[in-house]
N, C-alpha and C positions, 0 to 999 in steps of 0.2 A: 681280311687280312692277313697274310700269313705269316710263320714267324723270322720270315729274313727280315720280309719287309714290317715288324712290328720293330725289331733289331735296331732297324735302320730310323725310323721317327722316334728309337729311345735316345739314338746316341745324338742326334737333331737339337730335340728338345731338351737333354743335358747340358749338350753345348749352349743353347741361350742360357740356361737357369746358371751358367758360371760365369756368363758375361753379366745378366744382370744381378748380379750378388758380387759384381768388383773382381771374380778372381782370376779373370786373364782381361787380358786389352786388347787389340787389334787384331791383330794373327799369332797372337800369344797361343800356347797351349797346344794341347791334344789329345784325341782320345783313342781308344783300340780297343774293339770284343774279339775274344775269340769264337771262330764258327764252326770250325772243325778239328779234327789233330794237325792238319796243315793248311789252313786258310785262316786268316784273320784280316776282318773288316777295318781301317785306320781311315783319317782323318788326313785328306792332302794337302800338300803342301802350298802354304800362305792364305789358307784355309779363314775367314773369318769363322770361329766357333760360335759367335753371336749369330749369324747369318746362314747357318749350316742349311746346304738343301741335299737333296741323295745324291747329286755330282760328285758332291763334296767328299762323298765314299769311295776308298777307294779298296780291291780286293785284295789281299798281296799271301801267297805260297812263304810258308814261314820255312823250308827246307832252304828255297831258290833265293827266296828275296826277292824276286818279282812281282810286278802286279800284272794285272791280269787288265791292261791297256787303261785308256782315260784318262787323269788327271797324275801329276806326279806325287808320290805317296808322303809321309811327313817327313819334312826333314830329320824328329829324330826317331823313324823307323826301325836302328840297331836296336834303340834301349829296347823299345816294343819286344823286339824280337826276342832281344837277351833274356826278357823278363819270362816268354811262353815256352822257350827252349828249358828254361830250369825250374819252371814254377806249373808243373802240371796242373795243379789245382785252381790255377789263376784263370779267369775269361771276361776280365776285363782291366783296361788300367787309363790312366785317368791323369796327365799332367797338367799341372793350372803352376799360374805363378802368383797364388794368395800375398797380398801387399807383406802384410807383421808379419805373419810368417817365416816369408823370403830375407826380410829386413832380418829378421835374428842373425840368419847366416854372413849375411854383411859386416857382425860384429865378432865373426868368428867362433859361432855357439848354435845349439839347435836351442827348441824351450826348454827352459827349466823343467826337473825333473828330482823327487819326486813329488808333486804338487796337488796335483788335479786331479781328482781320483776318477772323472771320467773320462778323460785322458787316457791313463794307464786301462781304464778298462778294453780302450776301443783300440789303443796299441801298444802299451806299455812304452819302453823307452825309444824315441825314435833319434835314428840316427842321421849324420850329414854325410852325403855320398865327398869326397873328393874334388874339388873342383873340377870340371872337365869342360871342352871348347865348346858351345852349340853349335848342334846340328855334322857333329862327327861323329869318329866310331869312340870316342874315347867317352862319350855318354855312359855306353851301355858296357863298357871295362869300368868304369869306376861305383856302377852299382854294382856289379854281377857276383863279388863275395855277399852284399848287404841285401839284395831282395831274398838272400837262402829263407834268412830266418824272419825279416821285417815288410809288412806289408803296408805301411806309411813308412818316408822318409824324407829329404829334405835334402835338395838336390847345393852343393855351396854355388852362393851368389848366383842362383841358376830356377827358384821355385820349389816348389814340391812334389812327389810322385804317387799315384795313391792305387794299390791294388785289391783288386776286390772277384768275389763270385760272381758275381752278376754287376751292371756298369750302376744298377741304383747304393749297390754298398760302397761303391770305391769314390760315388758322388759322396754317401755321409760321412766318409773318411776325408774328403778334404773340406769339407763346408767345418768339421769338427774340430780340425787341425786348425784353421782360420781361425774358429770362434774362441779356442782354448788359444791360440799367441794371442789376441787382443785380452780376452780376461787377463792373462800372465802381465804383457804388457804395460795394462792400468794397474794392478797390483805391485808393480816392481817400483811404478810413479810413489804409489803407498806407503811403502816401505818394504823391511825383507823379508824372504815367503820363507814361510815356516814349512819346512818337507813335512812328509807324514811318517808315522812310525815305522820301524820295522814290522811293528805284527800289522799292523794295516794294512801295508804292504805284502803282506803276505796273503792276507786274506782276501785283498783284490788283484792280485795273479792266480789265484784255485780259481774265484768267479770267473777271472777272464779264460785262464784255459777249458771251464766248463763252455763259455759261452761261442771256442768255437770249436768245440767238439761238432 
């Protein structure tokens, strides 16, 4: 199996894991991978990530936004292209609808910060992008400034977006996001959340910067 075939199989595998873990439903969500400076591979419009096949993966030119034939690329293509153009270090993007994390945005907020050390180490503070109509260029405009400094963000009323140096890293961030959302939701049912102190946060931030190097 060559590298391109391996990447395709990884996209298919992660799509199925996202579905099994309840991070998507039906035709929700989309995945993309940077192949070269000008080419990305993205899931097709309407594709069921839990049942992906190689024919559901579309090759797209980053410069023109055109596909190389076959199926129509994801309706959220503009959002993916915006990320790759602004972040040359990013090689994989996952958009999913994790239920609990998304539910926080339905109440007009992000996940409580700063409470969980693991989440701070993974992403720091997680912003919420302004509401944008799904499947339009509005989504690209809504995330444009935030993705410059954040690899993980929530989309108002519309799930989450995770960026990574590869698909595995992007998926791990999505998985940790939803796990953290569950933990924080349960904690809020028990009582008032206790934030970490300033000194602890400073130390965590130093560790996070070392991790990201």
